C-alpha positions as CSV (number, residue, x, y, z in Angstrom):
1,X,-14.8,-16.5,31.0
2,X,-11.1,-15.4,31.1
3,X,-11.9,-12.4,33.3
4,X,-14.7,-10.7,35.2
5,X,-14.9,-7.0,35.4
6,X,-17.0,-5.0,37.9
7,X,-17.5,-1.3,37.8
8,X,-19.1,0.6,40.7
9,X,-19.9,4.2,41.3
10,X,-20.7,6.1,44.4
11,X,-24.0,7.9,44.4
12,X,-23.1,11.3,42.9
13,X,-24.7,14.5,44.0
14,X,-24.3,16.3,40.6
15,X,-23.7,14.7,37.3
16,X,-22.8,16.4,34.1
17,X,-24.1,13.3,32.1
18,X,-26.3,10.3,32.8
19,X,-24.6,7.7,34.9
20,X,-24.7,5.2,32.1
21,X,-22.6,7.4,29.9
22,X,-20.1,8.2,32.6
23,X,-19.7,4.5,33.4
24,X,-19.5,3.6,29.6
25,X,-16.7,6.1,29.1
26,X,-14.7,4.2,31.8
27,X,-15.8,0.7,31.0
28,X,-15.2,0.7,27.2
29,X,-11.5,1.5,27.3
30,X,-11.0,-1.1,30.1
31,X,-12.8,-3.8,28.2
32,X,-10.9,-2.9,25.0
33,X,-7.6,-3.4,26.8
34,X,-8.8,-6.7,28.4
35,X,-9.8,-8.0,24.9
36,X,-6.5,-6.9,23.4
37,X,-4.5,-8.5,26.2
38,X,-6.5,-11.8,26.0
39,X,-5.9,-11.9,22.2
40,X,-2.2,-11.5,22.8
41,X,-2.2,-14.3,25.4
42,X,-4.1,-16.6,23.0
43,X,-1.4,-16.1,20.3
44,X,1.1,-18.0,22.5
45,X,4.1,-16.0,21.3
46,X,7.3,-17.8,21.4
47,X,10.4,-16.2,22.9
48,X,13.4,-16.3,20.6
49,X,17.0,-15.3,21.0
50,X,17.8,-12.2,19.0
51,X,20.4,-13.2,16.4
52,X,23.7,-11.2,16.0
53,X,23.2,-9.5,12.7
54,X,26.2,-7.1,12.7
55,X,28.4,-7.4,9.7
56,X,25.7,-9.2,7.6
57,X,24.2,-7.8,4.4
58,X,20.8,-6.4,5.1
59,X,19.1,-9.0,2.8
60,X,20.8,-11.9,4.7
61,X,19.9,-10.3,8.1
62,X,16.3,-9.9,7.0
63,X,16.1,-13.6,5.9
64,X,17.6,-14.7,9.2
65,X,15.3,-12.5,11.3
66,X,12.2,-13.7,9.3
67,X,13.2,-17.4,9.8
68,X,12.9,-16.7,13.6
69,X,9.6,-14.8,13.2
70,X,11.2,-11.4,13.8
71,X,10.5,-8.3,11.8
72,X,13.6,-6.4,10.8
73,X,13.4,-2.6,10.6
74,X,16.2,-0.9,8.6
75,X,17.6,2.4,9.8
76,X,19.8,3.9,7.1
77,X,20.1,3.5,3.3
78,X,23.1,1.2,3.3
79,X,23.2,-2.5,2.4
80,X,25.3,-3.8,5.4
81,X,24.2,-4.0,9.0
82,X,26.6,-1.9,11.2
83,X,24.7,-2.0,14.5
84,X,21.7,-3.3,16.3
85,X,20.0,-2.5,19.6
86,X,19.2,-6.0,21.0
87,X,22.1,-8.4,21.5
88,X,22.0,-12.0,20.7
89,X,21.7,-13.0,24.4
90,X,18.4,-11.1,24.7
91,X,15.1,-12.9,24.1
92,X,12.0,-11.3,22.6
93,X,8.6,-12.6,21.3
94,X,8.3,-13.7,17.8
95,X,6.7,-11.1,15.7
96,X,8.6,-8.3,17.5
97,X,10.7,-5.7,15.7
98,X,14.5,-5.8,15.5
99,X,16.0,-2.5,14.6
100,X,19.3,-2.5,12.7
101,X,21.5,0.4,11.5
102,X,23.1,0.5,8.1
103,X,25.3,3.2,6.6
104,X,23.9,6.0,4.6
105,X,21.3,8.6,5.2
106,X,18.6,8.0,7.8
107,X,15.0,8.9,6.8
108,X,12.1,9.1,9.2
109,X,9.9,6.0,9.0
110,X,6.2,5.9,9.4
111,X,5.9,5.1,13.1
112,X,2.1,4.7,13.2
113,X,1.3,1.7,15.4
114,X,4.7,1.4,17.0
115,X,5.1,0.6,20.7
116,X,7.1,2.8,23.1
117,X,9.8,0.1,23.1
118,X,10.1,0.4,19.3
119,X,10.5,4.2,19.7
120,X,13.3,3.8,22.2
121,X,15.2,1.3,19.9
122,X,14.8,3.6,16.9
123,X,16.1,6.6,18.9
124,X,19.0,4.6,20.3
125,X,20.3,3.7,16.8
126,X,19.4,6.8,14.9
127,X,20.5,9.4,17.5
128,X,17.3,11.4,17.2
129,X,15.5,12.8,20.3
130,X,12.0,11.6,20.8
131,X,9.4,13.4,23.0
132,X,6.5,11.1,23.8
133,X,3.1,12.2,24.9
134,X,0.4,9.7,26.0
135,X,0.2,5.9,26.3
136,X,-0.4,3.1,23.9
137,X,0.8,3.0,20.3
138,X,1.9,5.8,18.0
139,X,-1.0,7.8,16.6
140,X,0.9,10.7,15.1
141,X,4.4,12.1,14.6
142,X,5.8,15.6,14.1
143,X,8.2,14.7,11.3
144,X,6.8,13.4,8.1
145,X,7.9,9.9,6.9
146,X,10.7,10.1,4.3
147,X,12.2,13.2,5.8
148,X,16.0,13.0,6.1
149,X,17.1,12.9,9.8
150,X,20.3,13.9,11.5
151,X,21.6,13.2,15.0
152,X,19.8,15.3,17.5
153,X,16.6,15.9,15.4
154,X,13.6,16.2,17.7
155,X,10.5,14.2,16.9
156,X,7.3,14.7,18.9
157,X,5.2,11.5,19.1
158,X,1.6,11.2,20.3
159,X,0.5,7.9,21.6
160,X,-3.1,6.6,22.0
161,X,-4.6,3.4,23.3
């Protein structure tokens, strides 16, 4: 086995539920996380250098990112990349998101499933303020996808493992 988990409990004096249920409520999330981490380790992600996409058309930037195994996320309605968060000297795992800014209006994306790192990159480029509650991945957001955003717009995000 890749890991061995042991869960112990002191003899309680009063219990609100049977011991098995109390331990299961702790054990299940731990095992879920271990399984997720072991799956990620098995994928053997490759670290790639982030390409410089500034000045490229969005279509060309998307093709370049896809050729490296990166997923481009467009912020703005324009057709030319004006900025990006990660510079070309930074490495990231293949399959990761690369956020790029284009001209034009910015609309709120559907952030469900995003990681906290993705939220910070989005906020950095879009100028919105993000309030994060919880851990894990985005479960819900206060602004509906498709809503036009302006700098300083506040979005409340709930994360869940």
